N, C-alpha and C positions, 0 to 999 in steps of 0.2 A: 317774458321777453319774446317778441316776435322773431321770426326767422331773419328778417331784414336787420333788426337790431342786434341779433346774435352774430350775424355775419360781420357787421361793422365792428362790434366789440372784439371779435376774434382777430380781425385784421389789425385793429389798434393795439391789442395786447401783444401780438407777435411782433409788431413794429417796436414797441417799447422794450420788450425782452431782448430783441436784437440790439437795440441801442445800449441796453444795460450791459450785456455780456461782451459787446464789442467796444465798450467804453466810448461811445459817441453821443453827442448831444442831440436830442430829438428836436424836430422842427416845432417851434413854439406855436405857429398857427395851426398845425395839425393837432397838437395837444389841446389847444383851446377849443377845438371842435369835437373833442371826445365827449362821450356821455359817461360821467364819473360812476354813476350807480351801476350801469350795465357793465362797464369795464371792470369795476371792483368785483362785482358778483362772479364774473368769469374768472378773474385772476385768483380769487379765493378758492373757487372750485378746482383750480389746477395747482394750488399751493405755490403760486408765484407772485403774490401781491407785493411782497417786499422787493423783489427784483424789479417789478414794474415801478414801484415807488422810487427806487434809486434813479431810474431814468426820468420819471416825471419831475422830480424835484430840481432838475437842472434847467427847467424852463419856467416854473412858476411855483407859488406856494402849493404844497400838497393838500388835496382834499383830506378831510379828517380821517376817513376810513383808511386811506393809504398811509397817512402819517402814523396812525395807530398800528397798522400792520408792520411797518418798518420798525418802529420802536419795540413792538412785541418780539419780532425776530431777533433783534439785537439783544434784548433782555434774556430771551430763551437760550440764545447761543452762549451767552456768558454763563448762565446757570448750568447748562450742559457741560461746558468746559470745566467748570469747577467740580461738579459732581463726577464727571468721568475721570478726572485726575485722581480723585479719592478712590474710585472703584479700581482703576488700573494699578494704583499703588498697593491696594489691598490684595489684588490678584498676584502681584509680584511677591509680596510678603508671604503669601500662602502657597507659592509654588504652582500656580495654575497658569498654563499657557493661554494666551488670548490674542485676538486680532480685531481691532475696530473695523467696521464695514461701511460701505455705501457713503451716505452723506457726510460722515465724519471725515472722510478722506476727500470727497469731491468739493466740499466747501472751500477748501484752500486753493482750488483751481479757478474759482470765480474771482472777478476783479475786486469784489468785497465779499468777505465770508458770509455776512448777513443776507446776501442776495439769495443764498441757498437755505430755504426754510426746512426745518426738520420737526416732525411731531414727536419723534423718539430717537434714541441712539441704539444702534445694533452692534453687538460685540459677540464674536465667536469665541467660545471657551472650550477647554478640555472637557469632553462629555463625561469622562470618568470622575471628574471633580464637581459634578453638578451640585451635590450636597454642600460642598465647601463654598461654592458660588452662592448658594442659597443662604448660608450662614453670613457670608460677607454682606449680601444685599440687605438682609434683615437687620444686621448690626448697624447699617447705615440709614435705617429707617424706612426701607422699602418693603412692600407686601406683594405677594404673588397669589392670585386667586386660583389659577389652574396649573399648579406646579406639576411637571412631568407629563402633561397631557399631549404636548405637541413637540415639534422639533426646536422650539424656543420657549423660554419662560419669560413672561411679561411682568416686570417689576415696576410698581408705581409708587410715587410719593407726592402727596399734595403740595402745592395746588396743580402743577402741570407736568411734572417730570415723569418720564417713562423710559425704561431701558429694556430692550429685548435681548436677553442673554441666550444666544443660540447654542444648542447642542450639536446641530448640524445645519448646513446651509439650505437643504431642501428636504422635503418629506418624501419617503419612499412611495406612499400610497397615492399622492397627487402628482409627483414629478419623478417617476422612477428612473428615467435616463439621467436627469440632473443629479439625483440622489446618488446613483451609482458612480457617476463621474467624480463627485466630490467626496466619496467615502473615505479616501486616504489623503485628504487635503493637508494634513499636518506635514507630511513628508515633502510637500511642494512649497512650504512657506519659508520665508527668509527671516533671520533674526533682526529685531530692531536694534539700532545702535545704542549702546549703554544700558540695555535691558537683558535680563536673564530669561524672561518668559514672554516678552512681547514679540509679536510676529507681524509680517506683512507679505503681501503678494508682490511679485514683480509686476511691472506695468501691463504686460501682455495678459497675465492671469487676471489682474484686476479688471481689465477691459472685458475679458471673457465672462467673468462673474457679473459685471454690470449688465452685459447682454443677456446672460441667463436669467437674471433677476427680472429684467424688463420683460423678456419673452414670457416668463411665467405669468406675470400680470397681464401682459398684452393678450395672451391666448385664453385667459380666464375671464376677468371682469373688465379688461381693458386697462390702459394707463395713459397718462396725460402729458401735457406740455413740459412739466418739470422733468420727466424722464428723458424726453427728447432734448431738452436743454442740457441735461447732464451728459448725454452722448456728444452733443456739439462741443461743450466746454472741454471734455476729456480728449476728444480726437483732435481738436484744434491744438492743444497743448502737447499731447503725447504720441499721437498716432504715427507720425513720421519716423519716430525712433523705435517703433515696435519691431520685434522679430517677425517678419511677415510670413516666413515659412512655417514657423511654430504656430502662429495664429491661424493660418489656413488649415493646418493639420488638425488642431483642436476643434475648430468650428465645424469641420467636416464630421468629427466624431459625435459632436452634439447636434448635428443636423440643423445648424444655424447659419450656414454660409450665406444663403440667400437673404435671411432676415437681417444679418449684419450689414450686408451690402445696401439693402433698402433703407434701413433705419439710419445708417451713417450718411447715405446720400440725401435722405429727407432732412435730417438735422442740418447738414451743411447748407442745403438750398433754402430752407425755411429761414434760418437765422442769418444767412447772407443775403436774404431777400431776393432770391433768384426766381425765375418763372418756373412753376411746377408742372410736371407732366400730369396727365389725367389719373394715372395710377397713384402718383404722389398725393394728388388732391384727395383721392379716396382714403388713403392711409392717414393723412392729416385730419380728415373729417372724423374718422374713427377715434383718433386720439382726442380730438376736441370734445367728442361726445362722452368720452370715458372719464375725464377728470383725474385728479391725483389719486383717488382711492378706487377708481373703476366705477362702473355703473351696473345696477342690479339687472337691468334688462339685457345688457351685453353678457354679463356673467351667466344668466339663465340660458340664453341662446347657446353660447359657447360650451356650456356644461353639457347640455343635451346633445349637441353635435359631437362632442368628444366621447361621451359615454355610449353613443350609438355608433361609434366607429366612423363618424362622418357620413353616415348613411341613414336617412330617415326610415328605411325599410327594416332597420333592426330594432323596432319598437318593442317587440315581444321579449328579445334578449335583454334589453335595457330594463324593462319592468321586472324581469325575473332577478336580475342582479340587485335591484332596489329591494326586492322582497327578501332574498336569501343573502343577506349581508355577511361578509366574511373577512378574514385576513386582518390587515392593519386597520381597515375601516371599522371592523368589529371591535378591535382593541381600543381604538380611540373613542368611539362613540358609546360603546357599551362595555366598559372594562370588566364589570361584574360577570357578564355572560361569557366574555373571553376567558376569564380565569376559571369559570365553572361551566365547561362545555357540555356537561351532562344535562344542564338546565337549558341548553340552547332552544329546545322546542318551545319553552315558555316565552321566548322573545317574540314569537308570532302573536301572542296575546298581549304582551307588554307594550309593543310599539304602537299598535292602533289605539289602545286605551290611553297611552301617554299622548299620542297625537290628537285624540279627540278632546283632550283637556287643554293642551297647549296650543295646538294648531287645528282647530275643528274642521277647517276646509282644506287644509294643506294636502292631504293624500289625494282627495278627489281632484283638486286643482292640478296637481302634478300629473296625474293620469290624463286629464283633459289636454294638458299642454303637450305631452308626448304624442297623443293622438293627432293633435293639430299641427305638430311640428313639421316644418319644411326646411330643407337645406337652404342656406343663404345663397348658394350658387344657382338655385332654381329661379 
């Protein structure tokens, strides 16, 4: 897709998403002039093809790709609802406190729930009951390949179902501030009506978590239009009633005051089809390049910038940290050496040998990238 085609597809997609979430009928002549293949490719990249389809179908027969995307989203939503009900009931029966997250809640704020696509369902559970959760999921036919390795366990069941059962909301090694902020999250949760162990956040805390989760991705590999759409839908429905003093205080603790203002303003202006400022156009361009799962190039650049403390002069310090791995990174990546610290010196032999087999050019490429690295501000 050329830059010109990409720009047109982006403008058309944002127009359709605005129509979808604002429940307005698109202009039929403009829709007829759209390029379906370019449009669908970008919509799929951002995980919003179903939302775009809901707008397009109000003007004409849907192109096959959009029709399939919409039907797939509806089927998947129904399957998730059925499976999630089984899981939550089992958690209740086994005395495990739990809280559904993100898209599970956000979908109900969209004009039609199937507009909000989900690749998986996220549920926060009592970390001390992780083995109980594992037993429940396996009893329901799910498998987990990397149990206990990260802050969530990913359970899958063919052909398409996937649940992320979270032990914590953020990882200490990659998001220390966010991890510390949410370390005592259970004390801030509210009980679900009619449930003994089901929990939820107040609207202000849910919005704060939505921003934290978005910022984590935004500052790592990037995040796309679906995240921006979530902010728009939530703030349109709930922002006016939020405790503004509490929100301001908590965002300041998290150092997200400016990010919240920028992303909320951008979401409003983009999906209300307002004229954007130069800085807003730059931010939107970053989101468009990222897509729903982020982009490798963005992640690579942001990772280097972050690990070098935002300063390309810290190359030597960064390379030393990559050689002398420690702490939670050591525990997650090399649990054997973490448990047997007397054997730590052998890691200096093991890592290059393993790298030579699995990623023969990886180490050399990383060193070269660090040497070539330039701050984005330069």
